[in-house]
Wavefront OBJ file of the C-alpha trace (Angstrom):
o trace
v 0.004 0.004 0.002
v 1.541 3.348 -0.967
v 2.175 5.972 1.672
v -0.453 8.677 2.178
v 1.699 11.335 0.537
v 1.599 9.436 -2.787
v -2.185 9.366 -2.943
v -3.947 12.106 -4.889
v -6.464 12.526 -2.094
v -6.590 11.997 1.643
v -9.076 10.030 3.670
v -10.134 11.260 7.057
v -10.433 8.176 9.318
v -12.763 10.037 11.697
v -15.442 10.390 8.982
v -17.649 7.692 7.546
v -18.618 7.760 3.908
v -21.636 5.929 2.584
v -22.804 5.605 -1.009
v -26.548 5.236 -1.411
v -28.432 3.282 -4.088
v -28.665 6.404 -6.198
v -24.869 6.660 -6.329
v -24.712 9.796 -4.197
v -21.970 9.844 -1.589
v -23.193 10.812 1.853
v -20.930 11.722 4.684
v -21.982 10.789 8.205
v -20.314 12.534 11.088
v -18.753 10.414 13.827
v -20.558 10.178 17.135
v -19.289 12.484 19.886
v -16.577 11.105 22.154
v -17.717 9.069 25.134
v -16.427 11.623 27.636
v -18.950 14.140 26.290
v -21.923 11.998 27.275
v -24.185 13.178 30.080
v -23.019 10.435 32.411
v -19.354 11.328 32.111
v -20.051 15.049 32.438
v -21.956 14.308 35.650
v -19.063 12.253 37.012
v -16.512 14.937 36.131
v -18.766 17.659 37.540
v -19.245 15.843 40.848
v -15.515 15.255 41.156
v -14.715 18.898 40.302
v -17.266 20.153 42.830
v -15.865 17.891 45.549
v -12.328 18.975 44.667
v -13.386 22.611 44.950
v -15.008 22.050 48.365
v -12.081 20.067 49.808
v -9.502 22.440 48.323
v -11.371 25.472 49.634
v -11.598 24.007 53.115
v -7.905 23.122 53.040
v -7.052 26.674 51.965
v -9.150 28.155 54.758
v -7.434 25.777 57.190
v -3.990 26.990 56.135
v -5.102 30.637 56.222
v -6.584 30.251 59.719
v -3.448 28.503 60.970
v -1.200 31.181 59.449
v -3.233 33.938 61.076
v -2.849 32.344 64.497
v -6.380 31.081 65.023
v -5.470 27.567 66.060
v -8.930 26.548 67.223
v -10.535 27.709 63.965
v -7.865 25.958 61.938
v -8.476 22.736 63.875
v -12.209 22.975 63.104
v -11.532 23.623 59.412
v -9.048 20.731 59.325
v -11.712 18.417 60.712
v -14.193 19.740 58.147
v -11.640 19.093 55.408
v -11.217 15.498 56.575
v -14.977 15.071 56.840
v -15.503 16.373 53.287
v -12.744 14.285 51.688
v -15.035 11.273 51.002
v -16.944 13.565 48.615
v -14.055 13.005 46.197
v -15.238 9.409 45.805
v -18.789 10.391 44.838
v -18.135 10.683 41.083
v -16.076 7.496 40.725
v -18.527 5.608 42.970
v -21.403 6.617 40.716
v -19.470 5.426 37.668
v -18.762 2.104 39.387
v -22.419 1.704 40.419
v -23.729 2.316 36.905
v -21.167 -0.073 35.461
v -22.116 -2.714 38.052
v -25.839 -2.222 37.527
v -25.509 -2.880 33.791
v -23.595 -6.114 34.333
v -25.854 -7.525 37.059
v -27.783 -10.676 36.186
v -31.533 -10.607 36.614
v -33.118 -13.688 38.172
l 1 2 3 4 5 6 7 8 9 10 11 12 13 14 15 16 17 18 19 20 21 22 23 24 25 26 27 28 29 30 31 32 33 34 35 36 37 38 39 40 41 42 43 44 45 46 47 48 49 50 51 52 53 54 55 56 57 58 59 60 61 62 63 64 65 66 67 68 69 70 71 72 73 74 75 76 77 78 79 80 81 82 83 84 85 86 87 88 89 90 91 92 93 94 95 96 97 98 99 100 101 102 103 104 105 106
């Protein structure tokens, strides 16, 4: 097979071409990537929201500790630790949906 540079035209592997019965060539666009689906956007959104909450609490903890408010920084540190399981919410939802599809019905 000759290299692509020797061909008089190029084929785009991301496009699908179909020729109908009338001889007209129709181009069908590829489906959107899987990560653009609603499920994946929800998972990424939940993870980003949890990351924002935990990161914000950690930043407030450091700021309170740097300002000398040790009791407040201890409270914010505990809140940071309590909010850290939120980071598992997105991946846990992905795992649950994957598991639910594979489950056998009896």
